[in-house]
C-alpha positions, 0 to 999 in steps of 0.5 A: 237222205237220211244218209246224209243227215246221219254223216251231218250229225257225226262231222258235228260230234252229235252222233257217233259213227258206226264204225270207224276204219282206221289205217295203222302203220302194221296196216300199211306195212301189211299192205306192202307186203301183201303187194310184195313191193319194197317201200321205195316201190310203194311209194313211188307208186302211191306218189309219196316220199319213202320217208312217209312210208317210213313214219306210216309204218314206224307209228311216227305218223298216220295217213290221212285223207287222200292217202289214207282212202288210196291205201283203203282201196288198194286193200280192198281191191288191189288189181282194180286200183292198180290198173286204175292207178296205171290206166293214168301214167 
């Protein structure tokens, strides 16, 4: 329950998070290269437009919401996440 209260305080802005994870363009590019995928194949894998991947990698935009969570999961455990993604198809 304490964690829930802390999360609520962070959302309200009355408490700063202990750590934050940012996914910037260089991290997206590094992840894509780690997976040995072209921008087109990477975009198809995570079901976004290739222009979105290009915008992320060039720093014009940043991944947010579900995309950021998926990218973080891919970074932390690519084999299981890729297996899960392909199991849906």
